[in-house]
N, C-alpha and C positions, 0 to 999 in steps of 0.2 A: 599447209595447214597448221595453223597455230594450236596451242594447248588449250586455248578457249573453246575451240572447236571440237575437242575431243571429250567424250563422255567417259564416266567410269564404267569399267569393265571388269568381268572376272569369267574365266574359262577352268573347267576341271573335268579332267577327262585322261585319255593315255594315247602315247605316241608309240610307233614303232616303225623300224627299218629294216631293209632286207638289202645287203650291198655284196660287193665282189671280195669283201676282204676275207682272211682266214679268222675262224673262231678262236677267240673273240676279237672283235673288230678293234685293231690297234688305236684307231682314231679318238675313240671314246676314253684311251688312257693317255691322250696327248702325244702318241707316238705316230711316226710315218705310216701311212698307208701300207697296207702288204705289198701292193704291187707298184708303189710310188703313186698312184691315184685311188679315189674312192668314188665309186657311183652305185647309185641304187634306188629303190622305192621307198619313199616316206609317206606315213600317215598320221595324221592328227585326227583321233575320235573325241568328240566334245561330250561328255555325259551331261553336263549341266553348265549353262552359261548365259551371260548376258550383256549387253551392250547399252548402258542407258535402260529404257525401258524395251529394248527389244531382246526378245528370247532368241538364244543360240543352241538350245538344247538338243542333241542327237545329231548334229553336223558333222560331216566329214570334210577334210582338207588334205590333199594328196600333192605328193611332189615327185618329179624324177630330177635327181641331182648329180652333180660330179665336182671333184676338185682335186688338186694334186697337192701333196704335201702333208701337213698335218693341221690340227684343229686350231692350234693357238696363234694362228695369224702367218705362220711361216707356211702358206699355200697360195697357189695361184689358180688360173683357169676355171674359176668357180662360175657355174653356170646352173640354172635351175627352170623347169617348166612346173607352173603350179595350177592346180584344179581345184574350182569350188564346186561343191555340193548343188546339184540342180534342183533339190527339193527347197532350196531357201528362195523367200521373196526378195524383191529388190532391196528393202530394207536390210533384211539380216544378210544378204549378200555384200551389201555395202560396208555393214559392220564387220563382218569377217574379212573382207578385203583390208579396211583398216588396220585392223588387228595383225593379220599375218603379212602384211608388208611392211610391218613397223611404225607407221604413222601413230598408232595409238599408245606408243611406249610399252614398258614391262619389257618380259624377255624376249617377244618377239624383235622389239627393236635392238636389243643389245645382240641378238643372234645375226640381224642383219648386219649391224656394224663388225661383228667378226668376220663375216664371209664376204659382203659385199658383192654377192652373187649376180653376175648378169642374168636377168629374166628374159629368157628367149620365148617365152609363150605364157599366156594365162587363159585358161578355158573354163567354161562352165559345162560340167559333165555329170553322169550318173556314176557315184562313187559307192560302191556296195564293200562294205567292211564288217568285221567281226573279231572280237577277243573275247576267248572264253573266260568264263568267271574264274576258273581255276589256273588260268594262265598255261593252259596246256598248248594252245594252238592260236594262231592269228592268221589272219587273212584281208586283203583288200583287191578289189577289181576297180579299174580307173576306165569307164568305157571300154573302147578297144585299144587303148594305148597301152595298158599295162596290168600286170597281176602278179601278185606276191602272194606265197604261203609260207608259214614256218610253225615248226614246233618246238616245245620247249626241250633243253637238253635233258638227256636222262643217261644212265649209266649203270653198272652191275654193283656198285656200293651205295645206290641212292634208294631210300625208301618211296614206296608209290606215293606219288601225289608231291614230292619234294621238289623243289625248284633250285637251279643253281641261280643265285642273285649276288649282284655287285652293289655295295654301297659307297656313296661318296666318290663316284667317278670322276677323275680330274679334268675331264672335257664331255660332261653330260651335255647332250643335244637337248635337253630340255631346261637346262639351267642349274643353278646352284639349289641346295635345300630341298630336293625333291625325293620322293621314295627311291628305293632300289631298283635297278635294272634287273630284269628277268632274261638270260640268255638263252638264246634258241638257234637252231638250224634250219636254213631256208630248204624247203621241199620244191619250190617253184619261184622262179624270178625271171620275170621276162618284160620286155619294155620294146616298144616300136614307134617313136614319136619324138618329132624335133631334134633328131640326131642322137636321141638317147636309144640306142639298139643293142639288147643282149638277150641271151637265153641261156639260163643256167640253174644249178641247184646245189644245195650243200655247203653254202658258205654262211658267213655271220647273219645273225639277226638279232633283234634284243626288243622288247617293250617297256617302257617307262611311264608310269602315270605321273600326271602333271597338274599344278594348282597355281595358275597364272592370273596376276590382277595388273590393272592400268589405271591412269595413264603414266604413274612414275614408275621409273624402273624397278624391278624386284631387289 
Protein backbone atom coordinates (compact mmCIF):
# COMPACT_ATOMS: atom_id res chain seq x y z
CA UNK A 1 0.00 0.00 0.00
CA UNK A 2 1.56 3.31 -1.08
CA UNK A 3 1.34 6.62 0.76
CA UNK A 4 -0.93 7.86 -2.06
CA UNK A 5 -3.53 5.31 -0.96
CA UNK A 6 -3.52 6.53 2.65
CA UNK A 7 -5.88 9.26 3.80
CA UNK A 8 -5.33 11.81 6.54
CA UNK A 9 -6.50 10.59 9.92
CA UNK A 10 -6.66 11.50 13.59
CA UNK A 11 -7.56 9.53 16.71
CA UNK A 12 -8.10 11.06 20.17
CA UNK A 13 -8.78 8.73 23.07
CA UNK A 14 -7.24 6.74 25.89
CA UNK A 15 -5.17 3.57 26.11
CA UNK A 16 -4.67 1.26 29.04
CA UNK A 17 -3.01 -2.02 29.84
CA UNK A 18 -3.09 -4.62 32.58
CA UNK A 19 0.02 -6.80 32.69
CA UNK A 20 1.97 -9.28 34.80
CA UNK A 21 4.65 -6.84 35.95
CA UNK A 22 5.00 -5.38 39.43
CA UNK A 23 3.74 -1.84 40.05
CA UNK A 24 4.86 0.26 38.25
CA UNK A 25 5.55 -1.72 35.09
CA UNK A 26 9.29 -1.27 34.40
CA UNK A 27 8.75 -1.64 30.64
CA UNK A 28 7.33 1.91 30.54
CA UNK A 29 10.58 3.15 32.05
CA UNK A 30 12.69 1.27 29.47
CA UNK A 31 13.79 -1.31 32.03
CA UNK A 32 13.60 -5.12 31.79
CA UNK A 33 10.22 -6.64 32.57
CA UNK A 34 9.73 -7.79 36.16
CA UNK A 35 9.81 -11.51 35.35
CA UNK A 36 11.89 -11.23 32.19
CA UNK A 37 8.77 -11.09 30.04
CA UNK A 38 5.64 -8.96 29.95
CA UNK A 39 2.20 -10.13 28.87
CA UNK A 40 -1.21 -8.58 29.27
CA UNK A 41 -4.41 -7.07 27.95
CA UNK A 42 -4.28 -3.76 26.05
CA UNK A 43 -7.19 -1.50 25.09
CA UNK A 44 -7.44 1.58 22.86
CA UNK A 45 -10.68 3.54 23.24
CA UNK A 46 -11.28 6.16 20.55
CA UNK A 47 -13.28 9.12 21.82
CA UNK A 48 -13.20 11.00 18.52
CA UNK A 49 -11.56 10.03 15.28
CA UNK A 50 -11.64 9.96 11.51
CA UNK A 51 -9.91 8.39 8.54
CA UNK A 52 -10.58 10.64 5.56
CA UNK A 53 -14.37 11.02 5.57
CA UNK A 54 -14.92 7.91 7.70
CA UNK A 55 -15.85 8.63 11.33
CA UNK A 56 -14.31 6.40 13.99
CA UNK A 57 -15.84 7.90 17.15
CA UNK A 58 -16.44 5.55 20.07
CA UNK A 59 -14.78 2.39 18.74
CA UNK A 60 -12.43 0.09 20.62
CA UNK A 61 -9.40 -1.94 19.60
CA UNK A 62 -7.99 -4.55 21.98
CA UNK A 63 -4.93 -6.76 22.07
CA UNK A 64 -3.40 -9.64 23.93
CA UNK A 65 0.35 -9.25 23.79
CA UNK A 66 3.59 -10.68 25.08
CA UNK A 67 7.32 -9.99 24.74
CA UNK A 68 10.57 -10.75 26.52
CA UNK A 69 13.17 -8.14 27.45
CA UNK A 70 12.52 -4.40 27.42
CA UNK A 71 10.75 -1.79 25.32
CA UNK A 72 13.78 -0.20 23.64
CA UNK A 73 14.34 -2.91 21.04
CA UNK A 74 16.23 -5.32 23.26
CA UNK A 75 13.36 -7.75 23.24
CA UNK A 76 12.26 -10.94 21.54
CA UNK A 77 9.36 -13.36 21.23
CA UNK A 78 6.97 -10.48 20.56
CA UNK A 79 3.47 -11.88 19.84
CA UNK A 80 0.03 -10.32 19.64
CA UNK A 81 -3.62 -11.11 18.95
CA UNK A 82 -5.62 -8.08 17.80
CA UNK A 83 -9.38 -7.57 18.15
CA UNK A 84 -11.52 -5.00 16.35
CA UNK A 85 -14.87 -3.62 17.48
CA UNK A 86 -17.77 -5.52 15.94
CA UNK A 87 -19.89 -2.31 15.87
CA UNK A 88 -17.76 -0.89 13.04
CA UNK A 89 -19.03 -1.26 9.49
CA UNK A 90 -16.78 -2.44 6.66
CA UNK A 91 -15.35 1.00 5.89
CA UNK A 92 -14.73 1.82 9.55
CA UNK A 93 -13.18 -1.57 10.22
CA UNK A 94 -10.91 -1.20 7.21
CA UNK A 95 -9.78 2.21 8.44
CA UNK A 96 -9.05 0.87 11.94
CA UNK A 97 -7.09 -2.03 10.50
CA UNK A 98 -4.97 0.29 8.34
CA UNK A 99 -4.19 2.54 11.30
CA UNK A 100 -3.54 -0.09 13.96
CA UNK A 101 -1.46 -2.35 11.72
CA UNK A 102 0.84 0.60 10.99
CA UNK A 103 -0.07 0.89 7.31
CA UNK A 104 -1.37 4.46 7.75
CA UNK A 105 1.73 5.93 9.41
CA UNK A 106 1.85 7.93 12.63
CA UNK A 107 2.66 6.42 16.01
CA UNK A 108 1.13 2.98 15.26
CA UNK A 109 3.65 2.57 12.45
CA UNK A 110 6.50 3.47 14.81
CA UNK A 111 5.14 1.13 17.50
CA UNK A 112 5.04 -1.72 14.98
CA UNK A 113 8.61 -1.01 13.93
CA UNK A 114 9.77 -1.09 17.57
CA UNK A 115 8.15 -4.41 18.40
CA UNK A 116 7.71 -6.19 15.08
CA UNK A 117 5.21 -8.44 16.80
CA UNK A 118 4.07 -11.67 15.21
CA UNK A 119 0.31 -11.28 14.78
CA UNK A 120 -1.01 -14.71 15.71
CA UNK A 121 -4.70 -13.79 15.31
CA UNK A 122 -7.01 -10.97 14.27
CA UNK A 123 -10.73 -11.12 15.01
CA UNK A 124 -13.85 -8.98 15.08
CA UNK A 125 -15.51 -9.21 18.48
CA UNK A 126 -17.74 -7.32 20.91
CA UNK A 127 -15.42 -5.14 23.00
CA UNK A 128 -17.00 -3.60 26.09
CA UNK A 129 -14.76 -0.94 27.62
CA UNK A 130 -15.07 1.89 30.12
CA UNK A 131 -12.75 4.50 31.62
CA UNK A 132 -14.15 6.59 34.47
CA UNK A 133 -14.05 10.34 33.87
CA UNK A 134 -12.12 10.80 37.11
CA UNK A 135 -9.74 7.94 36.19
CA UNK A 136 -10.70 6.01 39.32
CA UNK A 137 -11.33 2.75 37.42
CA UNK A 138 -11.07 1.23 33.96
CA UNK A 139 -12.31 -2.02 32.45
CA UNK A 140 -12.44 -4.06 29.24
CA UNK A 141 -14.09 -7.30 28.20
CA UNK A 142 -13.08 -8.80 24.84
CA UNK A 143 -15.77 -11.31 23.87
CA UNK A 144 -15.07 -14.49 25.82
CA UNK A 145 -11.33 -14.18 25.27
CA UNK A 146 -10.26 -11.76 28.00
CA UNK A 147 -11.37 -9.39 30.73
CA UNK A 148 -9.41 -6.85 32.76
CA UNK A 149 -10.30 -4.39 35.51
CA UNK A 150 -8.12 -1.91 37.35
CA UNK A 151 -8.39 0.86 39.91
CA UNK A 152 -6.23 3.92 40.38
CA UNK A 153 -3.53 3.66 43.03
CA UNK A 154 -4.43 5.19 46.38
CA UNK A 155 -2.70 5.45 49.76
CA UNK A 156 -2.91 6.95 53.22
CA UNK A 157 -1.15 10.19 52.29
CA UNK A 158 -3.28 10.94 49.23
CA UNK A 159 -6.25 13.28 49.23
CA UNK A 160 -9.52 11.94 47.87
CA UNK A 161 -9.61 12.15 44.09
CA UNK A 162 -5.86 12.56 43.65
CA UNK A 163 -4.11 10.33 41.12
CA UNK A 164 -0.58 8.94 40.91
CA UNK A 165 0.68 10.20 37.56
CA UNK A 166 3.94 10.00 35.65
CA UNK A 167 5.00 12.57 33.06
CA UNK A 168 7.43 11.94 30.21
CA UNK A 169 7.78 8.19 30.62
CA UNK A 170 10.87 7.18 28.61
CA UNK A 171 9.06 4.27 26.94
CA UNK A 172 5.44 5.38 26.81
CA UNK A 173 3.32 2.88 24.90
CA UNK A 174 1.29 5.69 23.29
CA UNK A 175 4.34 7.51 22.00
CA UNK A 176 6.13 10.78 22.72
CA UNK A 177 4.50 14.05 23.72
CA UNK A 178 1.34 12.53 25.22
CA UNK A 179 -0.36 13.40 28.55
CA UNK A 180 0.77 11.76 31.80
CA UNK A 181 0.09 8.14 32.69
CA UNK A 182 -2.23 7.41 35.62
CA UNK A 183 -0.97 4.38 37.53
CA UNK A 184 -3.29 1.68 38.81
CA UNK A 185 -3.59 -1.82 40.21
CA UNK A 186 -5.30 -4.71 38.44
CA UNK A 187 -8.31 -6.15 40.24
CA UNK A 188 -9.02 -8.67 37.46
CA UNK A 189 -6.84 -9.92 34.62
CA UNK A 190 -7.74 -13.04 32.72
CA UNK A 191 -7.19 -14.35 29.20
CA UNK A 192 -7.70 -17.61 27.38
CA UNK A 193 -7.17 -17.32 23.63
CA UNK A 194 -4.52 -18.10 21.00
CA UNK A 195 -1.98 -19.29 23.56
CA UNK A 196 -2.44 -16.31 25.87
CA UNK A 197 -3.67 -17.94 29.07
CA UNK A 198 -3.65 -16.47 32.59
CA UNK A 199 -5.84 -15.51 35.54
CA UNK A 200 -4.43 -13.14 38.13
CA UNK A 201 -4.80 -9.79 39.89
CA UNK A 202 -2.79 -7.25 41.86
CA UNK A 203 -0.26 -6.35 39.17
CA UNK A 204 0.51 -3.22 37.16
CA UNK A 205 -1.97 -1.19 35.15
CA UNK A 206 -1.93 2.30 33.68
CA UNK A 207 -4.11 4.52 31.52
CA UNK A 208 -2.75 7.19 29.16
CA UNK A 209 -4.64 9.60 26.86
CA UNK A 210 -3.45 9.81 23.25
CA UNK A 211 -3.81 12.16 20.30
CA UNK A 212 -2.41 10.68 17.10
CA UNK A 213 -2.36 11.83 13.48
CA UNK A 214 -1.17 10.36 10.19
CA UNK A 215 -0.01 9.40 7.68
CA UNK A 216 3.25 11.17 8.52
CA UNK A 217 4.93 9.74 11.64
CA UNK A 218 4.46 11.86 14.75
